[in-house]
N, CA, C and O atoms as a Tinker XYZ file with bonds, in Angstrom:
   444  protein
     1  N    -76.732000   83.048000   31.285000    73     2
     2  CA   -78.163000   83.013000   31.514000    64     1     3
     3  C    -78.256000   82.585000   32.836000    63     2     4     5
     4  O    -79.344000   82.960000   33.275000    81     3
     5  N    -77.711000   82.061000   33.552000    73     3     6
     6  CA   -78.029000   81.477000   35.085000    64     5     7
     7  C    -78.148000   82.512000   36.017000    63     6     8     9
     8  O    -79.073000   82.574000   36.827000    81     7
     9  N    -77.119000   83.434000   35.918000    73     7    10
    10  CA   -76.825000   84.700000   36.375000    64     9    11
    11  C    -77.982000   85.641000   36.028000    63    10    12    13
    12  O    -78.534000   86.266000   36.933000    81    11
    13  N    -78.292000   85.741000   35.013000    73    11    14
    14  CA   -79.679000   86.877000   34.658000    64    13    15
    15  C    -80.637000   86.153000   35.132000    63    14    16    17
    16  O    -81.472000   86.880000   35.671000    81    15
    17  N    -80.932000   84.947000   35.186000    73    15    18
    18  CA   -82.350000   84.482000   36.129000    64    17    19
    19  C    -81.947000   84.668000   37.362000    63    18    20    21
    20  O    -82.902000   84.929000   38.095000    81    19
    21  N    -80.733000   84.639000   38.011000    73    19    22
    22  CA   -80.776000   84.939000   39.535000    64    21    23
    23  C    -81.008000   86.685000   39.799000    63    22    24    25
    24  O    -81.633000   87.126000   40.764000    81    23
    25  N    -80.491000   87.377000   38.936000    73    23    26
    26  CA   -80.881000   88.784000   39.046000    64    25    27
    27  C    -82.273000   88.986000   38.666000    63    26    28    29
    28  O    -82.889000   89.894000   39.224000    81    27
    29  N    -82.846000   88.272000   37.803000    73    27    30
    30  CA   -84.418000   88.312000   37.617000    64    29    31
    31  C    -85.624000   87.643000   38.885000    63    30    32    33
    32  O    -86.854000   87.584000   38.875000    81    31
    33  N    -84.613000   87.222000   39.874000    73    31    34
    34  CA   -85.435000   86.828000   41.096000    64    33    35
    35  C    -85.551000   85.611000   40.831000    63    34    36    37
    36  O    -86.467000   85.315000   41.598000    81    35
    37  N    -85.265000   84.614000   40.259000    73    35    38
    38  CA   -85.248000   83.046000   39.961000    64    37    39
    39  C    -84.838000   82.851000   41.500000    63    38    40    41
    40  O    -84.071000   83.675000   41.997000    81    39
    41  N    -85.393000   81.644000   42.369000    73    39    42
    42  CA   -84.489000   80.715000   42.936000    64    41    43
    43  C    -83.940000   79.446000   42.272000    63    42    44    45
    44  O    -84.435000   78.936000   41.267000    81    43
    45  N    -82.795000   78.956000   42.977000    73    43    46
    46  CA   -81.712000   77.975000   42.115000    64    45    47
    47  C    -82.611000   76.884000   41.406000    63    46    48    49
    48  O    -82.376000   76.578000   40.237000    81    47
    49  N    -83.683000   76.274000   42.146000    73    47    50
    50  CA   -84.617000   75.474000   41.622000    64    49    51
    51  C    -85.289000   75.844000   40.310000    63    50    52    53
    52  O    -85.338000   75.096000   39.333000    81    51
    53  N    -85.791000   77.040000   40.377000    73    51    54
    54  CA   -86.468000   77.578000   39.124000    64    53    55
    55  C    -85.447000   77.694000   37.727000    63    54    56    57
    56  O    -85.627000   77.352000   36.558000    81    55
    57  N    -84.169000   78.413000   38.513000    73    55    58
    58  CA   -83.303000   78.637000   37.249000    64    57    59
    59  C    -83.044000   77.351000   36.652000    63    58    60    61
    60  O    -83.047000   77.274000   35.423000    81    59
    61  N    -82.788000   76.190000   37.453000    73    59    62
    62  CA   -82.634000   74.684000   36.760000    64    61    63
    63  C    -83.511000   74.808000   35.998000    63    62    64    65
    64  O    -83.278000   75.161000   34.842000    81    63
    65  N    -84.653000   74.573000   36.402000    73    63    66
    66  CA   -85.966000   73.877000   35.737000    64    65    67
    67  C    -86.276000   74.830000   34.373000    63    66    68    69
    68  O    -86.522000   74.327000   33.277000    81    67
    69  N    -86.231000   76.063000   34.582000    73    67    70
    70  CA   -86.563000   76.755000   33.494000    64    69    71
    71  C    -85.614000   77.508000   32.473000    63    70    72    73
    72  O    -85.929000   78.315000   31.598000    81    71
    73  N    -84.220000   76.966000   32.866000    73    71    74
    74  CA   -83.209000   77.907000   32.034000    64    73    75
    75  C    -82.533000   76.955000   31.659000    63    74    76    77
    76  O    -82.553000   76.652000   30.466000    81    75
    77  N    -81.747000   76.224000   32.590000    73    75    78
    78  CA   -80.564000   75.250000   32.524000    64    77    79
    79  C    -80.988000   73.874000   31.852000    63    78    80    81
    80  O    -80.253000   73.350000   31.015000    81    79
    81  N    -82.387000   73.210000   32.302000    73    79    82
    82  CA   -82.919000   72.326000   31.979000    64    81    83
    83  C    -83.436000   72.066000   30.373000    63    82    84    85
    84  O    -83.236000   71.059000   29.694000    81    83
    85  N    -83.992000   73.009000   30.084000    73    83    86
    86  CA   -84.357000   73.348000   28.492000    64    85    87
    87  C    -83.058000   73.218000   27.599000    63    86    88    89
    88  O    -83.009000   72.456000   26.633000    81    87
    89  N    -81.854000   74.145000   28.060000    73    87    90
    90  CA   -80.852000   74.102000   27.162000    64    89    91
    91  C    -80.254000   72.617000   27.152000    63    90    92    93
    92  O    -79.794000   72.088000   26.141000    81    91
    93  N    -80.311000   72.120000   28.191000    73    91    94
    94  CA   -79.626000   70.670000   28.261000    64    93    95
    95  C    -80.238000   69.912000   27.477000    63    94    96    97
    96  O    -79.551000   69.097000   26.862000    81    95
    97  N    -81.558000   69.932000   27.272000    73    95    98
    98  CA   -82.828000   68.551000   27.044000    64    97    99
    99  C    -82.130000   68.256000   25.788000    63    98   100   101
   100  O    -81.581000   67.175000   26.002000    81    99
   101  N    -81.832000   68.662000   24.504000    73    99   102
   102  CA   -81.163000   67.910000   23.510000    64   101   103
   103  C    -80.329000   67.156000   23.795000    63   102   104   105
   104  O    -80.510000   65.947000   23.653000    81   103
   105  N    -79.217000   67.652000   24.262000    73   103   106
   106  CA   -77.892000   66.955000   24.518000    64   105   107
   107  C    -78.103000   65.837000   25.417000    63   106   108   109
   108  O    -77.298000   64.907000   25.361000    81   107
   109  N    -79.435000   65.772000   26.551000    73   107   110
   110  CA   -79.574000   64.476000   27.625000    64   109   111
   111  C    -80.312000   63.427000   26.542000    63   110   112   113
   112  O    -80.289000   62.196000   26.546000    81   111
   113  N    -80.985000   64.363000   25.599000    73   111   114
   114  CA   -81.952000   62.995000   24.912000    64   113   115
   115  C    -81.009000   61.866000   23.838000    63   114   116   117
   116  O    -81.034000   60.649000   23.658000    81   115
   117  N    -80.040000   63.248000   23.160000    73   115   118
   118  CA   -79.036000   62.387000   22.092000    64   117   119
   119  C    -78.022000   61.603000   23.271000    63   118   120   121
   120  O    -77.423000   60.667000   22.741000    81   119
   121  N    -77.862000   61.683000   23.985000    73   119   122
   122  CA   -76.972000   60.742000   24.862000    64   121   123
   123  C    -78.021000   59.821000   25.384000    63   122   124   125
   124  O    -77.549000   58.722000   25.092000    81   123
   125  N    -79.014000   59.633000   25.903000    73   123   126
   126  CA   -80.019000   58.790000   26.129000    64   125   127
   127  C    -80.338000   57.804000   24.985000    63   126   128   129
   128  O    -80.356000   56.583000   25.139000    81   127
   129  N    -80.584000   58.435000   23.840000    73   127   130
   130  CA   -80.613000   57.137000   22.580000    64   129   131
   131  C    -79.458000   56.580000   22.448000    63   130   132   133
   132  O    -79.368000   55.353000   22.510000    81   131
   133  N    -78.250000   57.456000   22.223000    73   131   134
   134  CA   -77.121000   56.902000   21.982000    64   133   135
   135  C    -76.529000   55.494000   22.939000    63   134   136   137
   136  O    -75.874000   54.513000   22.587000    81   135
   137  N    -77.131000   55.935000   24.387000    73   135   138
   138  CA   -76.808000   54.999000   25.398000    64   137   139
   139  C    -77.639000   53.499000   25.097000    63   138   140   141
   140  O    -77.198000   52.350000   25.094000    81   139
   141  N    -78.889000   53.974000   24.872000    73   139   142
   142  CA   -79.837000   52.875000   24.737000    64   141   143
   143  C    -79.333000   51.800000   23.476000    63   142   144   145
   144  O    -79.376000   50.570000   23.496000    81   143
   145  N    -78.830000   52.729000   22.348000    73   143   146
   146  CA   -78.332000   51.559000   20.938000    64   145   147
   147  C    -77.191000   51.150000   21.711000    63   146   148   149
   148  O    -77.030000   49.930000   21.744000    81   147
   149  N    -76.251000   51.932000   22.422000    73   147   150
   150  CA   -74.991000   51.205000   22.422000    64   149   151
   151  C    -75.238000   49.781000   23.591000    63   150   152   153
   152  O    -74.417000   48.865000   23.550000    81   151
   153  N    -76.194000   49.732000   24.398000    73   151   154
   154  CA   -76.518000   49.041000   25.337000    64   153   155
   155  C    -77.496000   47.687000   24.511000    63   154   156   157
   156  O    -77.526000   46.487000   24.784000    81   155
   157  N    -78.044000   48.272000   23.703000    73   155   158
   158  CA   -78.962000   47.252000   22.892000    64   157   159
   159  C    -77.939000   46.218000   22.351000    63   158   160   161
   160  O    -78.120000   45.034000   22.635000    81   159
   161  N    -76.865000   46.588000   21.584000    73   159   162
   162  CA   -75.891000   46.303000   20.703000    64   161   163
   163  C    -74.814000   45.444000   21.452000    63   162   164   165
   164  O    -73.913000   44.877000   20.834000    81   163
   165  N    -74.951000   45.377000   22.814000    73   163   166
   166  CA   -73.763000   44.880000   23.391000    64   165   167
   167  C    -73.053000   43.457000   23.451000    63   166   168   169
   168  O    -73.761000   42.765000   24.183000    81   167
   169  N    -72.355000   42.983000   23.164000    73   167   170
   170  CA   -72.214000   41.539000   23.164000    64   169   171
   171  C    -71.225000   41.110000   24.003000    63   170   172   173
   172  O    -71.474000   40.043000   24.564000    81   171
   173  N    -70.366000   41.532000   24.209000    73   171   174
   174  CA   -68.972000   40.892000   24.925000    64   173   175
   175  C    -69.237000   40.677000   26.347000    63   174   176   177
   176  O    -69.041000   39.634000   26.971000    81   175
   177  N    -69.848000   42.123000   26.923000    73   175   178
   178  CA   -70.458000   42.309000   28.331000    64   177   179
   179  C    -71.548000   41.394000   28.684000    63   178   180   181
   180  O    -71.721000   40.943000   29.817000    81   179
   181  N    -72.259000   41.147000   27.681000    73   179   182
   182  CA   -73.573000   40.122000   27.985000    64   181   183
   183  C    -73.149000   38.890000   27.984000    63   182   184   185
   184  O    -73.744000   38.059000   28.670000    81   183
   185  N    -72.123000   38.562000   27.273000    73   183   186
   186  CA   -71.722000   36.803000   27.051000    64   185   187
   187  C    -71.143000   36.801000   27.978000    63   186   188   189
   188  O    -71.669000   35.838000   28.535000    81   187
   189  N    -70.132000   37.280000   28.896000    73   187   190
   190  CA   -69.464000   37.003000   30.139000    64   189   191
   191  C    -70.065000   36.983000   31.249000    63   190   192   193
   192  O    -69.632000   36.415000   32.252000    81   191
   193  N    -71.431000   37.783000   31.151000    73   191   194
   194  CA   -72.294000   37.767000   32.616000    64   193   195
   195  C    -73.194000   36.842000   32.497000    63   194   196   197
   196  O    -73.448000   36.363000   33.602000    81   195
   197  N    -73.919000   36.275000   31.473000    73   195   198
   198  CA   -74.842000   35.485000   31.237000    64   197   199
   199  C    -74.785000   34.166000   31.375000    63   198   200   201
   200  O    -73.955000   33.664000   30.618000    81   199
   201  N    -75.383000   33.373000   32.090000    73   199   202
   202  CA   -75.026000   31.920000   32.321000    64   201   203
   203  C    -76.250000   31.007000   31.765000    63   202   204   205
   204  O    -76.158000   29.949000   31.143000    81   203
   205  N    -77.387000   31.684000   32.149000    73   203   206
   206  CA   -78.712000   30.735000   31.866000    64   205   207
   207  C    -79.191000   31.075000   30.670000    63   206   208   209
   208  O    -79.048000   32.165000   30.118000    81   207
   209  N    -79.764000   30.133000   30.268000    73   207   210
   210  CA   -80.438000   30.624000   28.751000    64   209   211
   211  C    -81.375000   31.656000   28.481000    63   210   212   213
   212  O    -81.308000   32.607000   27.702000    81   211
   213  N    -82.237000   31.303000   29.247000    73   211   214
   214  CA   -83.095000   32.643000   29.624000    64   213   215
   215  C    -83.076000   33.969000   29.677000    63   214   216   217
   216  O    -83.998000   34.740000   29.408000    81   215
   217  N    -81.543000   34.313000   30.183000    73   215   218
   218  CA   -81.123000   35.658000   30.434000    64   217   219
   219  C    -80.454000   36.113000   29.648000    63   218   220   221
   220  O    -80.095000   37.276000   29.833000    81   219
   221  N    -79.951000   35.320000   28.307000    73   219   222
   222  CA   -78.894000   35.940000   27.539000    64   221   223
   223  C    -79.926000   37.202000   26.605000    63   222   224   225
   224  O    -81.119000   37.214000   26.301000    81   223
   225  N    -78.815000   38.152000   26.374000    73   223   226
   226  CA   -79.543000   39.227000   25.437000    64   225   227
   227  C    -79.629000   38.375000   24.348000    63   226   228   229
   228  O    -79.339000   37.188000   24.202000    81   227
   229  N    -80.309000   39.629000   23.260000    73   227   230
   230  CA   -80.428000   39.203000   22.027000    64   229   231
   231  C    -79.317000   38.895000   20.645000    63   230   232   233
   232  O    -79.502000   38.109000   19.715000    81   231
   233  N    -78.271000   39.697000   20.859000    73   231   234
   234  CA   -77.189000   39.661000   19.722000    64   233   235
   235  C    -76.304000   38.099000   20.697000    63   234   236   237
   236  O    -75.833000   37.179000   20.028000    81   235
   237  N    -76.245000   38.084000   21.935000    73   235   238
   238  CA   -75.789000   36.686000   22.155000    64   237   239
   239  C    -76.576000   35.638000   21.781000    63   238   240   241
   240  O    -75.972000   34.781000   21.138000    81   239
   241  N    -77.873000   35.409000   22.004000    73   239   242
   242  CA   -78.550000   34.292000   21.506000    64   241   243
   243  C    -78.608000   34.052000   19.965000    63   242   244   245
   244  O    -78.937000   32.992000   19.433000    81   243
   245  N    -78.227000   35.236000   19.312000    73   243   246
   246  CA   -78.491000   34.975000   17.680000    64   245   247
   247  C    -77.402000   34.325000   17.859000    63   246   248   249
   248  O    -77.487000   33.121000   17.616000    81   247
   249  N    -76.150000   34.812000   18.288000    73   247   250
   250  CA   -74.793000   34.174000   17.932000    64   249   251
   251  C    -74.649000   32.963000   18.347000    63   250   252   253
   252  O    -73.770000   32.304000   17.791000    81   251
   253  N    -75.485000   32.292000   19.470000    73   251   254
   254  CA   -75.179000   30.702000   19.627000    64   253   255
   255  C    -76.591000   30.107000   18.766000    63   254   256   257
   256  O    -77.142000   29.161000   19.329000    81   255
   257  N    -77.099000   30.486000   17.709000    73   255   258
   258  CA   -77.945000   29.585000   16.642000    64   257   259
   259  C    -77.210000   28.688000   16.251000    63   258   260   261
   260  O    -76.073000   29.072000   15.975000    81   259
   261  N    -77.438000   27.488000   16.099000    73   259   262
   262  CA   -76.856000   26.213000   15.542000    64   261   263
   263  C    -77.699000   25.723000   14.257000    63   262   264   265
   264  O    -78.752000   26.185000   13.818000    81   263
   265  N    -76.945000   24.686000   13.803000    73   263   266
   266  CA   -77.837000   24.096000   12.631000    64   265   267
   267  C    -78.006000   22.648000   13.223000    63   266   268   269
   268  O    -77.690000   22.410000   14.388000    81   267
   269  N    -78.547000   21.629000   12.328000    73   267   270
   270  CA   -78.931000   20.360000   12.608000    64   269   271
   271  C    -77.293000   19.404000   12.890000    63   270   272   273
   272  O    -77.317000   18.380000   13.573000    81   271
   273  N    -76.413000   19.748000   12.474000    73   271   274
   274  CA   -75.230000   19.511000   12.509000    64   273   275
   275  C    -74.216000   20.297000   12.602000    63   274   276   277
   276  O    -74.456000   21.476000   12.341000    81   275
   277  N    -72.708000   19.920000   13.011000    73   275   278
   278  CA   -71.461000   20.798000   12.978000    64   277   279
   279  C    -71.323000   21.775000   11.937000    63   278   280   281
   280  O    -70.844000   22.907000   11.995000    81   279
   281  N    -71.926000   21.017000   10.781000    73   279   282
   282  CA   -71.063000   21.748000    9.153000    64   281   283
   283  C    -72.124000   22.697000    8.894000    63   282   284   285
   284  O    -71.985000   23.316000    7.839000    81   283
   285  N    -73.549000   23.078000    9.854000    73   283   286
   286  CA   -74.519000   23.475000    8.906000    64   285   287
   287  C    -74.582000   25.093000    9.658000    63   286   288   289
   288  O    -74.371000   25.169000   10.869000    81   287
   289  N    -74.792000   25.966000    9.097000    73   287   290
   290  CA   -75.334000   27.234000    9.962000    64   289   291
   291  C    -76.537000   27.686000    9.033000    63   290   292   293
   292  O    -76.746000   27.735000    7.820000    81   291
   293  N    -77.336000   28.041000   10.384000    73   291   294
   294  CA   -78.764000   28.401000    9.957000    64   293   295
   295  C    -78.602000   29.921000    9.355000    63   294   296   297
   296  O    -78.823000   30.879000   10.096000    81   295
   297  N    -78.181000   30.125000    7.892000    73   295   298
   298  CA   -78.118000   31.860000    7.944000    64   297   299
   299  C    -79.510000   32.094000    7.770000    63   298   300   301
   300  O    -79.629000   33.284000    8.059000    81   299
   301  N    -80.363000   31.759000    7.540000    73   299   302
   302  CA   -81.943000   32.308000    6.948000    64   301   303
   303  C    -82.433000   32.789000    8.479000    63   302   304   305
   304  O    -82.953000   33.839000    8.857000    81   303
   305  N    -82.093000   31.720000    9.109000    73   303   306
   306  CA   -82.680000   32.020000   10.877000    64   305   307
   307  C    -81.875000   33.127000   11.471000    63   306   308   309
   308  O    -82.461000   33.979000   12.140000    81   307
   309  N    -80.948000   33.175000   11.339000    73   307   310
   310  CA   -79.674000   34.138000   11.863000    64   309   311
   311  C    -80.210000   35.802000   11.370000    63   310   312   313
   312  O    -80.506000   36.818000   11.998000    81   311
   313  N    -80.143000   35.433000    9.915000    73   311   314
   314  CA   -80.489000   36.614000    9.309000    64   313   315
   315  C    -82.080000   37.724000    9.683000    63   314   316   317
   316  O    -82.281000   38.937000    9.751000    81   315
   317  N    -82.849000   36.593000    9.831000    73   315   318
   318  CA   -84.313000   37.042000   10.007000    64   317   319
   319  C    -84.609000   37.630000   11.639000    63   318   320   321
   320  O    -85.381000   38.538000   11.948000    81   319
   321  N    -83.708000   36.778000   12.588000    73   319   322
   322  CA   -83.205000   37.232000   14.140000    64   321   323
   323  C    -82.405000   38.675000   13.952000    63   322   324   325
   324  O    -82.815000   39.698000   14.501000    81   323
   325  N    -81.513000   38.653000   13.324000    73   323   326
   326  CA   -80.882000   39.807000   13.116000    64   325   327
   327  C    -81.667000   41.177000   12.519000    63   326   328   329
   328  O    -81.301000   42.306000   12.846000    81   327
   329  N    -82.450000   41.005000   11.880000    73   327   330
   330  CA   -83.533000   41.947000   11.248000    64   329   331
   331  C    -84.558000   42.183000   12.215000    63   330   332   333
   332  O    -85.179000   43.233000   12.045000    81   331
   333  N    -84.842000   41.584000   13.034000    73   331   334
   334  CA   -86.067000   41.818000   14.061000    64   333   335
   335  C    -85.394000   42.286000   15.136000    63   334   336   337
   336  O    -86.154000   42.940000   15.849000    81   335
   337  N    -84.005000   42.213000   15.663000    73   335   338
   338  CA   -83.467000   42.670000   16.806000    64   337   339
   339  C    -83.283000   44.177000   16.287000    63   338   340   341
   340  O    -83.662000   45.068000   17.048000    81   339
   341  N    -82.760000   44.508000   15.118000    73   339   342
   342  CA   -82.614000   46.231000   14.404000    64   341   343
   343  C    -83.931000   47.058000   14.136000    63   342   344   345
   344  O    -84.072000   48.261000   13.917000    81   343
   345  N    -85.069000   45.793000   14.244000    73   343   346
   346  CA   -86.096000   46.634000   14.010000    64   345   347
   347  C    -86.646000   47.701000   15.341000    63   346   348   349
   348  O    -87.455000   48.572000   15.022000    81   347
   349  N    -86.322000   47.641000   16.412000    73   347   350
   350  CA   -86.733000   48.657000   17.690000    64   349   351
   351  C    -85.571000   49.818000   17.246000    63   350   352   353
   352  O    -85.949000   50.941000   16.910000    81   351
   353  N    -84.260000   49.493000   17.269000    73   351   354
   354  CA   -83.459000   50.444000   16.939000    64   353   355
   355  C    -83.765000   51.669000   15.647000    63   354   356   357
   356  O    -83.490000   52.866000   15.723000    81   355
   357  N    -84.242000   51.136000   14.784000    73   355   358
   358  CA   -84.431000   51.977000   13.607000    64   357   359
   359  C    -86.088000   52.801000   13.902000    63   358   360   361
   360  O    -86.379000   53.941000   13.542000    81   359
   361  N    -86.953000   51.856000   14.624000    73   359   362
   362  CA   -87.961000   52.853000   15.018000    64   361   363
   363  C    -87.713000   54.082000   15.794000    63   362   364   365
   364  O    -88.312000   55.126000   15.536000    81   363
   365  N    -86.592000   53.948000   17.012000    73   363   366
   366  CA   -86.067000   54.515000   18.060000    64   365   367
   367  C    -85.691000   55.825000   17.235000    63   366   368   369
   368  O    -86.247000   56.917000   17.354000    81   367
   369  N    -84.693000   55.524000   16.417000    73   367   370
   370  CA   -83.822000   56.632000   15.613000    64   369   371
   371  C    -85.061000   57.283000   14.578000    63   370   372   373
   372  O    -85.132000   58.455000   14.208000    81   371
   373  N    -85.636000   56.601000   14.367000    73   371   374
   374  CA   -86.996000   57.777000   12.817000    64   373   375
   375  C    -87.996000   58.411000   13.897000    63   374   376   377
   376  O    -88.685000   59.390000   13.611000    81   375
   377  N    -88.040000   57.722000   15.305000    73   375   378
   378  CA   -89.100000   58.618000   15.812000    64   377   379
   379  C    -88.430000   59.899000   16.725000    63   378   380   381
   380  O    -89.182000   60.759000   17.184000    81   379
   381  N    -87.137000   59.947000   16.924000    73   379   382
   382  CA   -86.481000   60.660000   17.638000    64   381   383
   383  C    -85.177000   61.459000   16.753000    63   382   384   385
   384  O    -84.205000   61.962000   17.315000    81   383
   385  N    -85.345000   61.451000   15.621000    73   383   386
   386  CA   -84.201000   61.853000   14.465000    64   385   387
   387  C    -84.232000   63.213000   14.613000    63   386   388   389
   388  O    -83.106000   63.681000   14.444000    81   387
   389  N    -85.051000   64.026000   14.855000    73   387   390
   390  CA   -85.107000   65.606000   15.208000    64   389   391
   391  C    -84.306000   65.995000   16.558000    63   390   392   393
   392  O    -83.648000   67.026000   16.697000    81   391
   393  N    -84.475000   65.014000   17.495000    73   391   394
   394  CA   -83.934000   65.393000   18.900000    64   393   395
   395  C    -82.385000   64.921000   18.444000    63   394   396   397
   396  O    -81.402000   65.650000   18.574000    81   395
   397  N    -82.361000   63.848000   18.001000    73   395   398
   398  CA   -80.659000   63.577000   17.903000    64   397   399
   399  C    -79.870000   64.817000   17.152000    63   398   400   401
   400  O    -78.830000   65.282000   17.617000    81   399
   401  N    -80.364000   65.207000   16.172000    73   399   402
   402  CA   -80.060000   66.194000   15.338000    64   401   403
   403  C    -79.946000   67.497000   15.936000    63   402   404   405
   404  O    -79.085000   68.295000   15.564000    81   403
   405  N    -80.766000   67.745000   16.836000    73   403   406
   406  CA   -81.010000   68.933000   17.911000    64   405   407
   407  C    -80.220000   68.669000   18.821000    63   406   408   409
   408  O    -79.976000   69.691000   19.463000    81   407
   409  N    -79.591000   67.618000   19.269000    73   407   410
   410  CA   -78.850000   67.376000   20.465000    64   409   411
   411  C    -77.604000   67.593000   19.975000    63   410   412   413
   412  O    -76.741000   68.097000   20.694000    81   411
   413  N    -77.406000   67.306000   18.942000    73   411   414
   414  CA   -75.528000   66.937000   18.000000    64   413   415
   415  C    -75.027000   68.755000   17.817000    63   414   416   417
   416  O    -73.929000   69.294000   17.955000    81   415
   417  N    -76.201000   69.236000   17.502000    73   415   418
   418  CA   -76.059000   70.743000   16.799000    64   417   419
   419  C    -76.338000   71.786000   17.792000    63   418   420   421
   420  O    -76.032000   72.968000   17.637000    81   419
   421  N    -76.933000   71.298000   18.820000    73   419   422
   422  CA   -77.167000   72.540000   19.903000    64   421   423
   423  C    -76.228000   73.210000   20.607000    63   422   424   425
   424  O    -75.350000   72.633000   21.249000    81   423
   425  N    -76.346000   74.402000   20.534000    73   423   426
   426  CA   -75.408000   75.566000   21.216000    64   425   427
   427  C    -75.976000   76.481000   22.393000    63   426   428   429
   428  O    -76.929000   76.220000   23.126000    81   427
   429  N    -75.272000   77.464000   22.398000    73   427   430
   430  CA   -75.684000   77.960000   23.721000    64   429   431
   431  C    -76.800000   78.892000   23.814000    63   430   432   433
   432  O    -77.212000   79.492000   24.807000    81   431
   433  N    -77.316000   78.915000   22.333000    73   431   434
   434  CA   -78.755000   79.923000   22.036000    64   433   435
   435  C    -80.189000   79.040000   22.345000    63   434   436   437
   436  O    -80.516000   78.063000   21.671000    81   435
   437  N    -80.859000   79.495000   23.322000    73   435   438
   438  CA   -82.273000   78.903000   23.452000    64   437   439
   439  C    -83.005000   79.628000   22.541000    63   438   440   441
   440  O    -83.113000   80.819000   22.249000    81   439
   441  N    -83.741000   78.013000   21.968000    73   439   442
   442  CA   -84.759000   78.501000   21.487000    64   441   443
   443  C    -84.449000   78.031000   20.162000    63   442   444
   444  O    -85.213000   78.272000   19.227000    81   443
């Protein structure tokens, strides 16, 4: 397809913009969404790099919830915070569901 665009008189930028990028768009979108989900759920890397309370990521902050004593776990608060933490991921997946499936099943056929 790239060589066909060159034969038709397209410049390298036009070939990239009009031929290659539309073919790669589903894969790039899927990779971006999966990278977002992976970084949103990152725990170990965020735990080792954040030292201040205000810079903690959501999974690290949820893991450090504590009860009023050492023998109490605030399970209700942990579950509520976990539900609120997964809500943006659910919205992203629902909005971009067709893009994710298209990116995973895209082949070399345009359109």
